[in-house]
N, C-alpha and C positions, 0 to 999 in steps of 0.2 A: 505495497499499497504505502500509495508516497505521500507523503502528511504534507510539504511545501505547497503552498499558492500558490506561488508568486515563480517567476519564470527562472531570474534569477538566484532561489534561494537555499539550490545543493550550492553554487562558487560562493555562497555567502557563509557556506557554512562546512564546506573545506578547506576554506582562508582561515577561520576562527579557529578554528580545532586544533591543528596542529602549531606546533613551534616550529620558528627557525634555530638553526646550532649556531653558534656564535664562536667564534674562538679568541675565546679570551689572556690566552697566555698557553707556549706551548704545551704544559698539560690542563689546561680549562678551558672545557667548552658551556657553555652556556645553555640552552634551552629559554628559547626568550620567546615568551607568547606575546598577544596580543590585548587577548583577555582568557588569560586560561582558566573561571573558574566556564565557561560557553564549555570545555567536553565532561563535567558534569552533569551542568544543566541537559546540556544532550541527551546524553544517555538517560539519564531517570527520566522528564518528557517522550524520548520514542518509546521507554520500556513498558509507561503509562498508557502513551495515549495508544499502541500495538497492542498494549495487554484489554484497553478494556475500561483500565481504571481513572483513564479520561478521556474522555470525549473531544470531539468535533464544534469547536464553541462552547469547550468549557471555566472555569472557572481555577488560575493559581490563585494557592494567596503560601506568602514567605517572605520571614525576615530576612534583609540582608540591607545591605546602606552599602557596600562596597562591587564584585566584582560579581559579584553570585547575580544582581540583582540586573546589571547591565545585562547579561547572558538571558535570563528567564523572560526579560524585556526584548530585548532583539529575537530569540524562537519564537515568547508568544505573539508578538509581529507576522511572522515569517509562517505560523504557525496558525493566522486566527482565531489566538485565546486570548481571551480575560488575562488580567492579570491586577490584582491585588498585594501590595508589598509596606508593608511593616517597616522602617527605616529611621534607624542614628543619624545626628548633624549630619551634615555632606557638605559638596564645595556646588555652587551655581550651576557649574557646567553639568555636574554629575546629575542635579535637578531635571535640569534641563531636560539631557539625553534622555528619562526615563520615563518623563511627559510627554516628549515628542512618540515617543513609541509609543504610546498608547496606555501605561502606568498608573492607576490609584491608589496615590503614598497617603501612609498616615506614619507621619512618624515621631517621634519618642526624642525630646532634647533634648531629655536628662536622664539617669539612674534611679535620679530622688533617693540614693543612698540604700539603693533594692539589695539584700541577696542575688550574687551574683553577677553583679554594675548591670551595664543599657543591656547588655544582648539578654541578662532575663527579664527584665523589663520590659522589653521589645516582644519576647515568646507573649509575654502577659495580654498584650494588645492582640497580638495576633491568639490565642487562644481565643480571646472574645468574640475576635473578628468570622473564625472559625464555628463557634456555635450556632451564629448568626446563616452561616453561610453549609447549610449541610450538604451541599456535592459539589466542591470543595477539593481541590489534589492540595495537598501540605507536599512538597520535595523532601521537608526535611533536611538537608544539604549539612549536619553537624554530625547527625544516627545513621545514614542512608549509607547502609549496605555499596549501594551504586554510585555512590561520590568515585570510591577508590579504585572499582572495577572498571573504572571506564577510560582511568591509563592508562588499561592496560596497552592501545594499539600507539600510543606515545613510546613507551619504552623496548616497545618491540621497534616502531624505527628505530628509535636511537642506534639498539642494541646493532642494525642493518651498517650506521655509516662510525658507530661509535662501540667495537667489540669489544674493546678491555675498556672498562675503567673499572675502578682497585674505591673508587673513595663516590659518594653524591650529595649536597647539603640542601638543603632547603629549608624556610621559613616554614611554619607551621602555623596553619587557621584555626580551617573545622578538621586535617590531620590528614589533607584525604586525596593530595598531588605526594606530598614525598612517601606517602607513607603506600600509597595504589604504583606511583613506581618504581620506587625500592624493592616491593617484593618482588615484582616480575625480574628486576634487577639481578636478581641474591638469588634465584634460581641458576642463571649463569655460570656466578663466580657468588660461591656461600659465603668468601671473607668480604663482599663490599662491606664496604665502613659506609653503616647512614650517620647524617648526622643531621639538628634537627638544630631550630635557629628561630626564635623566640624569646620579644617583648621582657621588660622584667621584670613588668605592671599583671606577667600573662598568669593566670592558673595554672597553665593546663600542664605541667611538669613538676609543681607542688614546689611556684617559688613563692617566698616572703619576706619579700626585697620588704623594709624597715625605713627607706632612706630609697630614691632617684634624683635621677636629674629633677629642675621645674619644664627641660623641657620636653622630658617623656610626660610626665604627670601632667599637664595640660592639651599636650596636640597629640597623647593616641588614640583618641575621641574620633578625632577631627581630621588626619591624617591617613592613619592604619586604617589595612586588616589582618591587624596581628592586638592584643594583648587582652587576651578573653579571658574573659568575665567566670562561663561559662568549663567544665569539662567536655570536649569533644570527644562523642563515640568514634571516627577513626582514625584518629592516634594510633600505632597499632606501638605499644612500649617495647612489644620481647622484638620488634626491632633496632632498635632503636641502641647505635652504640656512643653517641655523645649527646650533649643541648650546651645550646652554646645564649646568651642572654643577652645582647646586643642593642646598646643605648641610642637612643632617637637621633645623636646630635652627629657619630659615628654612621650611621645611616645615608643621614642626607648628606656627611661632608663624603662617601661615596661614593652616587651618586652625580652627587658635583662634577668629582673629579674622572667618573667614568664617561659623564655629558661630554670634557674637555678634550677625552679620551680620541673619542670615538664618534659624539654626534648624538648621541640614541637615547633618547632621555625615558625614564622607568623609574618606578617607584620604588617610597620608599624600603618596603617590604624587598626590591631587586634589592637597593645596595644593601642591606642586610646579611645577606644568602651572598652575598659578592664579598664583602667584609672578612666572613669568615670561609670561602673559596679560596680566594687568593690567602687568606693566613694559611690554610693546610697546604693548596698548589706548592706554594713556595716553601712547607717548609719536611715534605718527600717532591721532587723533583722529579724526580721516575716513577711516580706516581699518577696516573690519569683521576682527575676530578673532574665530576661533572655539578653543576648546577640547574637551580630552577628560578625564571625571570617571568613572576605572574602575569603585570600587566604592563604596558602602555604611562610615562608620566602624566596624560594629559589631562587627567581628574585632579591634579596636585596643580597645573598653573596659577594657582588663586592663594595658595600655599608653599610650598619646600622649591614650587622657582620662583617666587615676586621676591626682587628687593624688600621690600618697603613688614613681608610675613619676616625675614632671614632677620630685620632690623631687630628681633622683638626676642633674638635670641647668639644673642653676640658673644657672648661670656660664653653659653654652652659651648659655639660655636665653636670656638675659638681652642678646647681641649680635644686634646687629640690621645690616643690606647694606640698603641703599637701591635700590641697582639693581648691575646684572651688573658685573662687571675684564674689559676686554675682554682676550684672550690672543691668541698669534703663531702657538700651536702646540698643539696636548693635552698635550704631556711639562709642560706649564707647569701645568696645574691644581696646585690647592690646597686647601685644607682652606676659603674664602668661594664666591662664585655664583660662575664663570666662563665666559663667553661669546667661542664661538669661530665662524669662518663661515667655516661649511665651505666650501660655492660649489656645492653636487653636483656632488663631484669624484667619484676611487671612491677605499671604503680605502689601496689602495694609491700613490698620488695626496699624498695628503695626508701616510698612518704612511712611505711606506715600503717596506714590507712588507707579508703579508695580513694577516688579521683571525686571533689567537692565547689561548690561553687566559691566568689571570692568572698568572704566576708562582708555582709552591714555596713552603710560608712567607715570604707579603709580606705583610707586616701595616704597612702606614705610623703 
């Protein structure tokens, strides 16, 4: 069944479905996406449509402020589906794109000290909307296993061109991309090193930072697809070898440096991944490293590419971290760049408890 209703739809889907491979250094390759979350959004919607769980003209509802929201907007426009999104604060350009594509937005402006932060606050709004829309379809990007499974074709295409990969470095939002790709690569190379990159305000790997930089604290909801306040069901802890928590100033510095060197505009999550990947590649020049750049930088033109916005953070951006500080527990995460050897263990074996949301009122 052809689910697309526009003649150019197939080309649009193909263009957005796969990354371009960029040689960043002699032993470092980046899988550069324009819109990485298009991959799981397409797979989830396609599966729902072919199974009858979602029908033509149906209604999709989801919580997202970033790339998954934009991916759903594009796909629902192509598939002639209605879309309602519960979002957080976003740039004007992102809001314009979502609404121009036909999405109806319900914006949650703050967490109001809710347990789990703004993500949980959005999910509570979403729950109310779903109860009034019983026929709607919820993709459930945070917990849907189709999220991770959708990346298999990408991993297989990478292996065709980069058969020797010793390490993969990726940021963790929902967990789907890094662990979905890594699970396939590890079948070819069981010794593949999987390095997760996170925000030091995130709860995903059990960080309990009591102090973070002003820039990290005040911009994490504004510019990042990182900094999760709730556990993510697609994070496969038992595939993870080590975790890096990278401060926002380092992400921004790396994005600006990458643009100056290449002319490529990427977002802060890509900057975080690149900082760790370049460090890893430099540590082991004979090893081949793959990293993931999740999206284009256009959604950040009002923030990290705006000199007026950057002037607010001169003190933070003047700092530098040549490399990570090794820590012995996620509880030691602080305002700097930290690294912890996870060792492919279960979350409980590392933290002593199960994953939990951010405590209400958390404000380091």
